[in-house]
C-alpha positions as a Markdown table, in Angstrom:
| # | Residue | x | y | z |
|---|---|---|---|---|
| 1 | Unk | 12.5 | 67.6 | 39.9 |
| 2 | Unk | 15.0 | 66.3 | 37.3 |
| 3 | Unk | 17.8 | 64.4 | 39.0 |
| 4 | Unk | 19.7 | 63.1 | 36.0 |
| 5 | Unk | 19.5 | 62.6 | 32.2 |
| 6 | Unk | 19.7 | 59.2 | 30.5 |
| 7 | Unk | 19.2 | 58.0 | 27.0 |
| 8 | Unk | 17.5 | 54.6 | 26.6 |
| 9 | Unk | 16.7 | 52.6 | 23.6 |
| 10 | Unk | 14.1 | 49.9 | 23.0 |
| 11 | Unk | 16.9 | 47.6 | 22.0 |
| 12 | Unk | 15.1 | 44.4 | 21.4 |
| 13 | Unk | 15.8 | 44.2 | 17.7 |
| 14 | Unk | 12.9 | 46.4 | 16.6 |
| 15 | Unk | 15.1 | 49.2 | 15.3 |
| 16 | Unk | 13.0 | 51.7 | 17.2 |
| 17 | Unk | 14.7 | 54.0 | 19.6 |
| 18 | Unk | 13.2 | 56.1 | 22.3 |
| 19 | Unk | 14.8 | 58.9 | 24.3 |
| 20 | Unk | 13.7 | 59.7 | 27.8 |
| 21 | Unk | 14.6 | 62.1 | 30.7 |
| 22 | Unk | 14.3 | 60.5 | 34.1 |
| 23 | Unk | 12.3 | 62.5 | 36.7 |
| 24 | Unk | 11.5 | 61.8 | 40.3 |
| 25 | Unk | 8.1 | 60.6 | 41.3 |
| 26 | Unk | 6.7 | 60.9 | 44.8 |
| 27 | Unk | 3.8 | 58.7 | 43.8 |
| 28 | Unk | 5.6 | 55.3 | 43.6 |
| 29 | Unk | 9.0 | 53.7 | 43.3 |
| 30 | Unk | 8.6 | 53.5 | 39.5 |
| 31 | Unk | 11.0 | 55.5 | 37.4 |
| 32 | Unk | 9.0 | 57.9 | 35.2 |
| 33 | Unk | 10.5 | 59.1 | 31.9 |
| 34 | Unk | 9.9 | 62.2 | 30.0 |
| 35 | Unk | 10.7 | 62.7 | 26.3 |
| 36 | Unk | 13.7 | 64.9 | 25.5 |
| 37 | Unk | 11.9 | 66.3 | 22.5 |
| 38 | Unk | 8.7 | 66.1 | 20.7 |
| 39 | Unk | 8.6 | 64.5 | 17.2 |
| 40 | Unk | 5.9 | 65.3 | 14.7 |
| 41 | Unk | 3.7 | 62.5 | 13.5 |
| 42 | Unk | 4.8 | 63.0 | 9.8 |
| 43 | Unk | 8.1 | 63.9 | 8.3 |
| 44 | Unk | 8.6 | 66.4 | 5.5 |
| 45 | Unk | 8.4 | 63.9 | 2.7 |
| 46 | Unk | 5.0 | 62.7 | 3.9 |
| 47 | Unk | 6.2 | 59.3 | 5.1 |
| 48 | Unk | 4.6 | 57.9 | 8.2 |
| 49 | Unk | 6.9 | 57.6 | 11.2 |
| 50 | Unk | 7.3 | 54.2 | 12.8 |
| 51 | Unk | 4.3 | 53.1 | 14.8 |
| 52 | Unk | 6.2 | 53.5 | 18.1 |
| 53 | Unk | 6.7 | 57.1 | 17.4 |
| 54 | Unk | 3.1 | 57.6 | 16.6 |
| 55 | Unk | 2.0 | 56.1 | 19.9 |
| 56 | Unk | 4.7 | 58.0 | 21.9 |
| 57 | Unk | 3.6 | 61.4 | 20.4 |
| 58 | Unk | -0.1 | 60.7 | 20.4 |
| 59 | Unk | -2.2 | 63.6 | 21.7 |
| 60 | Unk | -5.6 | 63.5 | 19.8 |
| 61 | Unk | -7.5 | 63.9 | 23.0 |
| 62 | Unk | -5.4 | 66.7 | 24.4 |
| 63 | Unk | -2.8 | 64.9 | 26.5 |
| 64 | Unk | 0.6 | 63.6 | 25.4 |
| 65 | Unk | 1.6 | 60.0 | 26.3 |
| 66 | Unk | 3.2 | 59.1 | 29.6 |
| 67 | Unk | 5.9 | 56.5 | 29.5 |
| 68 | Unk | 7.0 | 54.2 | 32.3 |
| 69 | Unk | 9.7 | 51.6 | 32.3 |
| 70 | Unk | 9.3 | 48.7 | 34.7 |
| 71 | Unk | 11.8 | 45.9 | 34.3 |
| 72 | Unk | 12.1 | 45.0 | 30.7 |
| 73 | Unk | 8.7 | 46.5 | 29.7 |
| 74 | Unk | 8.0 | 50.0 | 28.4 |
| 75 | Unk | 4.5 | 51.1 | 29.2 |
| 76 | Unk | 3.0 | 54.0 | 27.1 |
| 77 | Unk | -0.1 | 55.5 | 28.8 |
| 78 | Unk | -2.7 | 57.8 | 27.2 |
| 79 | Unk | -6.3 | 58.0 | 26.1 |
| 80 | Unk | -5.7 | 56.5 | 22.7 |
| 81 | Unk | -9.4 | 55.8 | 22.1 |
| 82 | Unk | -12.6 | 56.3 | 23.9 |
| 83 | Unk | -16.2 | 55.1 | 23.4 |
| 84 | Unk | -17.2 | 58.8 | 23.4 |
| 85 | Unk | -14.9 | 59.9 | 20.5 |
| 86 | Unk | -17.5 | 58.9 | 17.9 |
| 87 | Unk | -20.2 | 56.3 | 17.9 |
| 88 | Unk | -19.1 | 52.9 | 16.6 |
| 89 | Unk | -21.1 | 51.6 | 13.6 |
| 90 | Unk | -24.4 | 50.1 | 14.6 |
| 91 | Unk | -23.6 | 46.7 | 13.0 |
| 92 | Unk | -21.4 | 46.0 | 16.1 |
| 93 | Unk | -24.3 | 46.1 | 18.5 |
| 94 | Unk | -24.7 | 42.5 | 19.5 |
| 95 | Unk | -24.2 | 41.2 | 22.9 |
| 96 | Unk | -21.3 | 39.0 | 24.0 |
| 97 | Unk | -19.5 | 38.5 | 27.3 |
| 98 | Unk | -16.2 | 40.4 | 27.7 |
| 99 | Unk | -15.8 | 42.0 | 24.3 |
| 100 | Unk | -13.7 | 45.1 | 23.7 |
| 101 | Unk | -15.0 | 48.3 | 22.0 |
| 102 | Unk | -14.6 | 48.7 | 18.2 |
| 103 | Unk | -12.5 | 51.8 | 18.7 |
| 104 | Unk | -9.7 | 49.4 | 19.9 |
| 105 | Unk | -9.2 | 47.5 | 16.6 |
| 106 | Unk | -10.0 | 50.7 | 14.7 |
| 107 | Unk | -7.0 | 52.4 | 16.2 |
| 108 | Unk | -4.6 | 49.7 | 15.0 |
| 109 | Unk | -6.2 | 49.0 | 11.7 |
| 110 | Unk | -6.1 | 52.7 | 10.8 |
| 111 | Unk | -2.3 | 53.0 | 11.5 |
| 112 | Unk | -1.0 | 49.6 | 10.7 |
| 113 | Unk | -2.9 | 48.4 | 7.6 |
| 114 | Unk | -4.0 | 49.5 | 4.2 |
| 115 | Unk | -7.3 | 48.5 | 2.3 |
| 116 | Unk | -7.2 | 44.9 | 1.3 |
| 117 | Unk | -4.8 | 43.8 | 4.0 |
| 118 | Unk | -5.9 | 40.8 | 6.2 |
| 119 | Unk | -6.8 | 41.6 | 9.8 |
| 120 | Unk | -7.2 | 38.5 | 12.1 |
| 121 | Unk | -8.5 | 37.7 | 15.5 |
| 122 | Unk | -7.8 | 34.2 | 16.8 |
| 123 | Unk | -10.2 | 34.7 | 19.8 |
| 124 | Unk | -12.8 | 36.7 | 17.8 |
| 125 | Unk | -15.8 | 36.3 | 20.3 |
| 126 | Unk | -18.7 | 38.3 | 18.8 |
| 127 | Unk | -16.4 | 39.4 | 15.9 |
| 128 | Unk | -15.5 | 42.9 | 16.7 |
| 129 | Unk | -12.2 | 42.7 | 14.9 |
| 130 | Unk | -13.2 | 41.1 | 11.7 |
| 131 | Unk | -16.4 | 43.3 | 11.5 |
| 132 | Unk | -14.4 | 46.4 | 12.0 |
| 133 | Unk | -11.8 | 45.3 | 9.5 |
| 134 | Unk | -14.5 | 44.7 | 6.9 |
| 135 | Unk | -16.0 | 48.2 | 7.5 |
| 136 | Unk | -12.6 | 49.6 | 6.8 |
| 137 | Unk | -12.2 | 47.6 | 3.5 |
| 138 | Unk | -9.7 | 45.1 | 5.0 |
| 139 | Unk | -10.0 | 41.3 | 4.6 |
| 140 | Unk | -11.8 | 40.0 | 7.8 |
| 141 | Unk | -10.3 | 36.9 | 9.3 |
| 142 | Unk | -11.3 | 35.3 | 12.5 |
| 143 | Unk | -11.3 | 32.2 | 14.6 |
| 144 | Unk | -12.9 | 31.0 | 17.9 |
| 145 | Unk | -13.3 | 27.6 | 19.5 |
| 146 | Unk | -17.0 | 28.7 | 20.3 |
| 147 | Unk | -19.1 | 27.9 | 17.3 |
| 148 | Unk | -21.4 | 30.7 | 18.3 |
| 149 | Unk | -18.8 | 33.1 | 17.2 |
| 150 | Unk | -19.0 | 32.4 | 13.5 |
| 151 | Unk | -22.9 | 32.5 | 13.8 |
| 152 | Unk | -22.6 | 36.0 | 15.3 |
| 153 | Unk | -19.9 | 37.3 | 13.0 |
| 154 | Unk | -20.5 | 35.9 | 9.5 |
| 155 | Unk | -24.0 | 37.4 | 8.9 |
| 156 | Unk | -22.8 | 40.9 | 9.7 |
| 157 | Unk | -20.0 | 40.7 | 7.1 |
| 158 | Unk | -22.7 | 40.3 | 4.4 |
| 159 | Unk | -26.0 | 41.7 | 5.7 |
| 160 | Unk | -29.2 | 41.4 | 3.7 |
| 161 | Unk | -31.5 | 44.3 | 2.9 |
| 162 | Unk | -34.3 | 44.9 | 5.4 |
| 163 | Unk | -36.9 | 44.0 | 2.8 |
| 164 | Unk | -35.3 | 40.6 | 2.2 |
| 165 | Unk | -35.5 | 39.8 | 6.0 |
| 166 | Unk | -39.2 | 40.8 | 6.1 |
| 167 | Unk | -40.0 | 38.6 | 3.2 |
| 168 | Unk | -38.3 | 35.7 | 4.6 |
| 169 | Unk | -39.9 | 36.0 | 8.0 |
| 170 | Unk | -43.3 | 36.0 | 6.2 |
| 171 | Unk | -42.6 | 32.4 | 5.0 |
| 172 | Unk | -42.3 | 30.9 | 8.4 |
| 173 | Unk | -45.4 | 29.0 | 9.8 |
| 174 | Unk | -45.2 | 30.5 | 13.2 |
| 175 | Unk | -48.0 | 28.7 | 14.9 |
| 176 | Unk | -46.8 | 25.3 | 13.9 |
| 177 | Unk | -43.9 | 25.3 | 16.3 |
| 178 | Unk | -43.8 | 22.5 | 18.9 |
| 179 | Unk | -42.3 | 23.2 | 22.3 |
| 180 | Unk | -40.8 | 20.0 | 23.7 |
| 181 | Unk | -39.1 | 21.5 | 26.9 |
| 182 | Unk | -41.6 | 22.8 | 29.5 |
| 183 | Unk | -38.7 | 24.3 | 31.4 |
| 184 | Unk | -38.5 | 27.1 | 28.9 |
| 185 | Unk | -41.9 | 28.4 | 30.0 |
| 186 | Unk | -39.9 | 30.1 | 32.8 |
| 187 | Unk | -38.7 | 32.5 | 30.1 |
| 188 | Unk | -41.4 | 32.5 | 27.4 |
| 189 | Unk | -45.2 | 32.5 | 27.3 |
| 190 | Unk | -46.7 | 29.4 | 25.5 |
| 191 | Unk | -47.4 | 31.3 | 22.3 |
| 192 | Unk | -44.0 | 33.0 | 22.2 |
| 193 | Unk | -42.2 | 29.6 | 22.8 |
| 194 | Unk | -44.2 | 28.0 | 19.9 |
| 195 | Unk | -43.0 | 30.8 | 17.6 |
| 196 | Unk | -39.4 | 30.5 | 18.7 |
| 197 | Unk | -39.5 | 26.7 | 18.2 |
| 198 | Unk | -41.0 | 27.3 | 14.7 |
| 199 | Unk | -38.1 | 29.6 | 13.9 |
| 200 | Unk | -35.6 | 27.3 | 15.3 |
| 201 | Unk | -36.9 | 24.3 | 13.3 |
| 202 | Unk | -36.9 | 26.4 | 10.1 |
| 203 | Unk | -33.4 | 27.5 | 10.6 |
| 204 | Unk | -32.0 | 24.1 | 11.6 |
| 205 | Unk | -33.5 | 22.7 | 8.4 |
| 206 | Unk | -32.6 | 25.5 | 6.0 |
| 207 | Unk | -29.3 | 26.7 | 7.5 |
| 208 | Unk | -27.4 | 23.7 | 9.0 |
| 209 | Unk | -24.4 | 24.5 | 10.9 |
| 210 | Unk | -22.0 | 22.4 | 8.7 |
| 211 | Unk | -23.3 | 23.4 | 5.3 |
| 212 | Unk | -23.7 | 26.4 | 3.1 |
| 213 | Unk | -26.0 | 29.0 | 4.5 |
| 214 | Unk | -28.3 | 31.5 | 2.8 |
| 215 | Unk | -27.3 | 35.0 | 3.9 |
| 216 | Unk | -30.9 | 36.0 | 4.9 |
| 217 | Unk | -31.4 | 32.8 | 7.0 |
| 218 | Unk | -27.9 | 33.3 | 8.6 |
| 219 | Unk | -28.8 | 36.9 | 9.5 |
| 220 | Unk | -32.2 | 36.0 | 11.1 |
| 221 | Unk | -30.5 | 33.3 | 13.2 |
| 222 | Unk | -27.9 | 35.8 | 14.4 |
| 223 | Unk | -30.5 | 38.4 | 15.4 |
| 224 | Unk | -32.7 | 35.7 | 17.1 |
| 225 | Unk | -29.7 | 34.4 | 19.1 |
| 226 | Unk | -29.3 | 38.0 | 20.4 |
| 227 | Unk | -32.9 | 38.5 | 21.2 |
| 228 | Unk | -33.5 | 35.2 | 23.1 |
| 229 | Unk | -33.3 | 36.6 | 26.6 |
| 230 | Unk | -32.7 | 40.1 | 28.1 |
| 231 | Unk | -34.0 | 42.8 | 30.5 |
| 232 | Unk | -36.4 | 44.8 | 28.3 |
| 233 | Unk | -39.4 | 44.3 | 26.0 |
| 234 | Unk | -37.0 | 44.2 | 23.0 |
| 235 | Unk | -36.1 | 40.6 | 23.9 |
| 236 | Unk | -38.3 | 37.5 | 23.4 |
| 237 | Unk | -38.2 | 36.6 | 27.1 |
| 238 | Unk | -39.7 | 38.0 | 30.2 |
| 239 | Unk | -37.2 | 40.2 | 32.3 |
| 240 | Unk | -34.1 | 38.3 | 33.0 |
| 241 | Unk | -30.3 | 38.8 | 33.0 |
| 242 | Unk | -28.5 | 40.5 | 30.2 |
| 243 | Unk | -28.5 | 38.6 | 26.8 |
| 244 | Unk | -24.8 | 37.6 | 27.0 |
| 245 | Unk | -25.6 | 35.0 | 29.7 |
| 246 | Unk | -28.6 | 32.8 | 30.5 |
| 247 | Unk | -29.6 | 31.8 | 33.9 |
| 248 | Unk | -31.0 | 28.3 | 34.6 |
| 249 | Unk | -34.8 | 27.7 | 34.4 |
| 250 | Unk | -34.8 | 27.3 | 38.1 |
| 251 | Unk | -33.1 | 30.6 | 38.7 |
| 252 | Unk | -35.4 | 32.3 | 36.2 |
| 253 | Unk | -38.5 | 31.0 | 38.2 |
| 254 | Unk | -37.1 | 32.6 | 41.3 |
| 255 | Unk | -36.7 | 35.9 | 39.4 |
| 256 | Unk | -40.2 | 35.7 | 38.2 |
| 257 | Unk | -41.5 | 35.0 | 41.7 |
| 258 | Unk | -39.5 | 37.8 | 43.3 |
| 259 | Unk | -40.7 | 40.3 | 40.6 |
| 260 | Unk | -44.2 | 39.0 | 40.5 |
| 261 | Unk | -43.9 | 38.6 | 36.6 |
| 262 | Unk | -45.4 | 36.2 | 34.1 |
| 263 | Unk | -43.7 | 35.8 | 30.6 |
| 264 | Unk | -45.7 | 38.0 | 28.2 |
| 265 | Unk | -46.5 | 37.3 | 24.6 |
| 266 | Unk | -43.9 | 38.8 | 22.3 |
| 267 | Unk | -44.0 | 39.4 | 18.6 |
| 268 | Unk | -40.9 | 37.6 | 17.4 |
| 269 | Unk | -41.1 | 38.7 | 13.8 |
| 270 | Unk | -41.6 | 42.4 | 14.9 |
| 271 | Unk | -38.7 | 42.2 | 17.3 |
| 272 | Unk | -36.4 | 40.6 | 14.7 |
| 273 | Unk | -37.1 | 43.4 | 12.2 |
| 274 | Unk | -36.7 | 46.1 | 14.9 |
| 275 | Unk | -33.2 | 44.8 | 15.8 |
| 276 | Unk | -32.4 | 44.4 | 12.1 |
| 277 | Unk | -33.3 | 48.0 | 11.5 |
| 278 | Unk | -31.1 | 49.1 | 14.3 |
| 279 | Unk | -28.1 | 47.1 | 13.2 |
| 280 | Unk | -28.4 | 48.5 | 9.7 |
| 281 | Unk | -29.2 | 52.1 | 10.7 |
| 282 | Unk | -25.7 | 53.3 | 9.9 |
| 283 | Unk | -25.8 | 51.9 | 6.4 |
| 284 | Unk | -24.6 | 48.8 | 4.6 |
| 285 | Unk | -21.3 | 47.1 | 5.1 |
| 286 | Unk | -18.4 | 48.4 | 3.1 |
| 287 | Unk | -16.9 | 46.5 | 0.1 |
| 288 | Unk | -14.2 | 44.2 | 1.4 |
| 289 | Unk | -12.2 | 41.1 | 0.3 |
| 290 | Unk | -13.8 | 37.7 | 1.1 |
| 291 | Unk | -13.7 | 36.7 | 4.8 |
| 292 | Unk | -12.1 | 33.7 | 6.3 |
| 293 | Unk | -13.7 | 32.5 | 9.6 |
| 294 | Unk | -12.8 | 29.2 | 11.3 |
| 295 | Unk | -13.8 | 27.2 | 14.5 |
| 296 | Unk | -10.9 | 25.6 | 16.3 |
| 297 | Unk | -8.3 | 26.2 | 19.0 |
| 298 | Unk | -6.2 | 29.3 | 18.5 |
| 299 | Unk | -2.9 | 27.4 | 18.8 |
| 300 | Unk | -3.5 | 25.4 | 15.7 |
| 301 | Unk | -5.3 | 27.1 | 12.7 |
| 302 | Unk | -4.3 | 25.2 | 9.5 |
| 303 | Unk | -6.9 | 27.0 | 7.5 |
| 304 | Unk | -5.2 | 30.3 | 7.9 |
| 305 | Unk | -2.4 | 30.5 | 5.3 |
| 306 | Unk | 1.1 | 31.2 | 6.4 |
| 307 | Unk | 2.3 | 34.8 | 6.1 |
| 308 | Unk | -1.2 | 36.0 | 5.1 |
| 309 | Unk | -2.0 | 38.3 | 8.0 |
| 310 | Unk | -0.9 | 42.0 | 8.3 |
| 311 | Unk | -2.4 | 42.7 | 11.7 |
| 312 | Unk | -3.7 | 40.7 | 14.6 |
| 313 | Unk | -6.0 | 42.4 | 17.1 |
| 314 | Unk | -7.2 | 40.0 | 19.8 |
| 315 | Unk | -8.0 | 39.5 | 23.4 |
| 316 | Unk | -7.7 | 35.9 | 24.8 |
| 317 | Unk | -9.8 | 34.3 | 27.5 |
| 318 | Unk | -8.6 | 35.6 | 30.9 |
| 319 | Unk | -7.8 | 33.8 | 34.0 |
| 320 | Unk | -11.3 | 34.2 | 35.4 |
| 321 | Unk | -13.2 | 31.0 | 34.8 |
| 322 | Unk | -16.2 | 31.3 | 32.5 |
| 323 | Unk | -18.6 | 28.4 | 32.6 |
| 324 | Unk | -19.5 | 28.0 | 28.9 |
| 325 | Unk | -22.3 | 25.6 | 29.2 |
| 326 | Unk | -24.0 | 27.6 | 31.9 |
| 327 | Unk | -23.8 | 30.8 | 30.1 |
| 328 | Unk | -24.6 | 29.6 | 26.6 |
| 329 | Unk | -27.1 | 26.7 | 27.1 |
| 330 | Unk | -30.0 | 28.6 | 25.7 |
| 331 | Unk | -28.2 | 30.1 | 22.7 |
| 332 | Unk | -26.7 | 26.8 | 21.9 |
| 333 | Unk | -30.1 | 25.0 | 22.2 |
| 334 | Unk | -31.6 | 27.5 | 19.7 |
| 335 | Unk | -28.7 | 27.2 | 17.3 |
| 336 | Unk | -28.6 | 23.3 | 17.4 |
| 337 | Unk | -25.2 | 23.2 | 19.0 |
| 338 | Unk | -24.2 | 20.5 | 21.4 |
| 339 | Unk | -23.0 | 22.6 | 24.3 |
| 340 | Unk | -21.2 | 19.6 | 25.9 |
| 341 | Unk | -19.1 | 19.2 | 22.8 |
| 342 | Unk | -17.5 | 22.6 | 22.9 |
| 343 | Unk | -14.0 | 22.2 | 24.3 |
| 344 | Unk | -13.5 | 25.6 | 26.0 |
| 345 | Unk | -10.3 | 25.4 | 27.9 |
| 346 | Unk | -10.2 | 26.6 | 31.6 |
| 347 | Unk | -6.8 | 28.1 | 32.6 |
| 348 | Unk | -6.9 | 28.2 | 36.4 |
| 349 | Unk | -3.2 | 29.1 | 36.9 |
| 350 | Unk | -0.9 | 31.7 | 35.6 |
| 351 | Unk | 1.4 | 29.1 | 34.2 |
| 352 | Unk | -1.3 | 27.2 | 32.4 |
| 353 | Unk | -2.6 | 30.5 | 30.9 |
| 354 | Unk | 0.9 | 31.6 | 29.8 |
| 355 | Unk | 1.5 | 28.3 | 28.2 |
| 356 | Unk | -1.7 | 28.8 | 26.1 |
| 357 | Unk | -0.5 | 32.3 | 25.1 |
| 358 | Unk | 2.9 | 31.0 | 24.1 |
| 359 | Unk | 1.4 | 28.3 | 21.8 |
| 360 | Unk | -1.0 | 30.9 | 20.4 |
| 361 | Unk | 1.9 | 33.4 | 19.7 |
| 362 | Unk | 3.8 | 30.6 | 18.0 |
| 363 | Unk | 1.0 | 30.0 | 15.7 |
| 364 | Unk | 0.7 | 33.8 | 15.1 |
| 365 | Unk | 4.4 | 33.9 | 14.2 |
| 366 | Unk | 3.4 | 31.5 | 11.3 |
| 367 | Unk | 0.4 | 33.4 | 9.9 |
| 368 | Unk | 1.6 | 37.0 | 10.3 |
| 369 | Unk | 3.9 | 38.2 | 7.6 |
| 370 | Unk | 7.2 | 39.9 | 8.3 |
| 371 | Unk | 6.5 | 43.6 | 9.0 |
| 372 | Unk | 3.1 | 42.8 | 10.5 |
| 373 | Unk | 2.0 | 43.5 | 13.9 |
| 374 | Unk | 0.1 | 41.9 | 16.9 |
| 375 | Unk | -1.9 | 43.9 | 19.3 |
| 376 | Unk | -2.7 | 41.5 | 22.2 |
| 377 | Unk | -5.1 | 43.0 | 24.7 |
| 378 | Unk | -5.4 | 41.6 | 28.2 |
| 379 | Unk | -7.3 | 44.1 | 30.2 |
| 380 | Unk | -7.4 | 43.8 | 34.1 |
| 381 | Unk | -8.2 | 40.8 | 36.2 |
| 382 | Unk | -8.4 | 40.1 | 39.9 |
| 383 | Unk | -8.6 | 43.8 | 40.7 |
| 384 | Unk | -5.2 | 44.3 | 39.1 |
| 385 | Unk | -3.3 | 41.7 | 41.3 |
| 386 | Unk | -2.4 | 39.7 | 38.3 |
| 387 | Unk | -0.7 | 41.7 | 35.4 |
| 388 | Unk | -1.4 | 39.5 | 32.4 |
| 389 | Unk | 0.6 | 41.8 | 30.1 |
| 390 | Unk | 3.8 | 40.6 | 31.8 |
| 391 | Unk | 2.9 | 37.0 | 31.2 |
| 392 | Unk | 2.3 | 37.7 | 27.5 |
| 393 | Unk | 5.5 | 39.7 | 27.2 |
| 394 | Unk | 7.5 | 36.7 | 28.7 |
| 395 | Unk | 5.6 | 34.3 | 26.5 |
| 396 | Unk | 6.8 | 36.1 | 23.4 |
| 397 | Unk | 10.4 | 35.7 | 24.2 |
| 398 | Unk | 12.4 | 33.7 | 21.7 |
| 399 | Unk | 9.7 | 34.0 | 19.0 |
| 400 | Unk | 10.3 | 36.1 | 15.8 |
| 401 | Unk | 8.6 | 39.2 | 17.3 |
| 402 | Unk | 10.1 | 42.5 | 18.4 |
| 403 | Unk | 8.3 | 43.4 | 21.7 |
| 404 | Unk | 7.7 | 47.1 | 21.3 |
| 405 | Unk | 5.7 | 48.2 | 24.4 |
| 406 | Unk | 2.6 | 47.8 | 26.4 |
| 407 | Unk | -0.1 | 50.4 | 25.5 |
| 408 | Unk | -2.3 | 51.5 | 28.4 |
| 409 | Unk | -5.6 | 53.1 | 27.2 |
| 410 | Unk | -6.7 | 55.0 | 30.2 |
| 411 | Unk | -9.8 | 57.3 | 29.8 |
| 412 | Unk | -9.6 | 58.9 | 33.3 |
| 413 | Unk | -6.4 | 60.5 | 34.3 |
| 414 | Unk | -5.6 | 61.1 | 38.0 |
| 415 | Unk | -1.9 | 60.5 | 39.0 |
| 416 | Unk | -0.1 | 58.2 | 36.5 |
| 417 | Unk | 0.8 | 55.6 | 39.2 |
| 418 | Unk | -2.9 | 55.6 | 40.4 |
| 419 | Unk | -4.6 | 55.5 | 37.1 |
| 420 | Unk | -3.2 | 52.2 | 35.9 |
| 421 | Unk | -2.1 | 50.5 | 39.0 |
| 422 | Unk | 1.2 | 48.8 | 38.1 |
| 423 | Unk | 2.4 | 49.1 | 41.7 |
| 424 | Unk | -0.5 | 50.0 | 43.8 |
| 425 | Unk | -3.3 | 48.0 | 42.0 |
| 426 | Unk | -5.7 | 50.9 | 42.4 |
| 427 | Unk | -9.3 | 49.9 | 42.3 |
| 428 | Unk | -12.0 | 51.8 | 40.5 |
| 429 | Unk | -10.2 | 52.1 | 37.2 |
| 430 | Unk | -10.6 | 50.0 | 34.0 |
| 431 | Unk | -7.9 | 50.1 | 31.4 |
| 432 | Unk | -7.1 | 48.3 | 28.2 |
| 433 | Unk | -3.6 | 46.9 | 28.4 |
| 434 | Unk | -2.2 | 45.9 | 24.9 |
| 435 | Unk | 1.1 | 44.1 | 24.3 |
| 436 | Unk | 2.3 | 45.3 | 20.9 |
| 437 | Unk | 4.6 | 43.0 | 18.9 |
| 438 | Unk | 6.3 | 43.5 | 15.5 |
| 439 | Unk | 6.9 | 40.5 | 13.3 |
| 440 | Unk | 10.5 | 40.3 | 12.2 |
């Protein structure tokens, strides 16, 4: 039941104004707001309305956006994208812990950039944002403190032909590999391990981490890193945990004993070609400007030129502690990375995490051009008990950004207050929460 009518504006300097009608909610103490009128997504002269209006009036999947104001933050809730709307390009299909779906950056790239614009992710992980940007003809830019990120991203921005990969694999002397770590026999048969070591030696010699790399060798290394361990015959290993994390050799021996399994021989060349065919099954990469990928902390990226970025789509490490060395020891061994030398920061407190975000946003204020945007995704942690989007919102205060709103992508609707858990922290839901900033 409508109790009163108010007009509210998003008066944080953005110039974007929203009108709402307050309604009662028996679901929570949150005020809910209803739009006074619907605004079409384009005006008569064909100009695109401001992004805030596009989000507010979004209804592609049959539902208009809900809007909730809590404190200083406007939340806009809808199903803005879904993994089922259409299959993402096959080039994305590499494994990495805690990565978002390609539909997320695609949503923002489509609406906030044009071909040739630079799209950047300072925490690129497996490279979803730069790869999607390249697929859409934008300039892919990315950074991550994890050196594996460049090895997973760079090859997919310039993929070789299947025939080139096959010819290169024919040059490797597979049976000359020397296995110097017997612990790896927990994962691989003696023959398979020899072949893996032969490939590893070939790549370390021909494609050093610090030098220029042939695109075909770069590609083969990327595919091999993703095939090292897994839970199906499509991987080099015996059955183990998913490929985005590697258990210890001791733990793997326990898995083998429990399952009564012995590592089988695998055809390394065949598996690399099979995964290559899968990654390239949707066609080649689109033409795009040259990429810029770096390996350093997100708070200081001197290689990224000031004012060069039109859009940032990113998701930082969450509060949950990830043990980098434990998860990546096998991938790092194969790539020749000193896992102990990777300075992954662990933010155990909300204040420590927020300080990291503040410093990162300060650097983004330097690299994003005026008129550009930042989409800062934080997801849900600790069963919704910690709302990271509020920490990001506070961290942006005083920086040259207009704080537009927090988008909540919710794919299953029940009651508004239940489905995204701002008050009641409902379990059993999984939402993307994106703080959207506009560079003044």
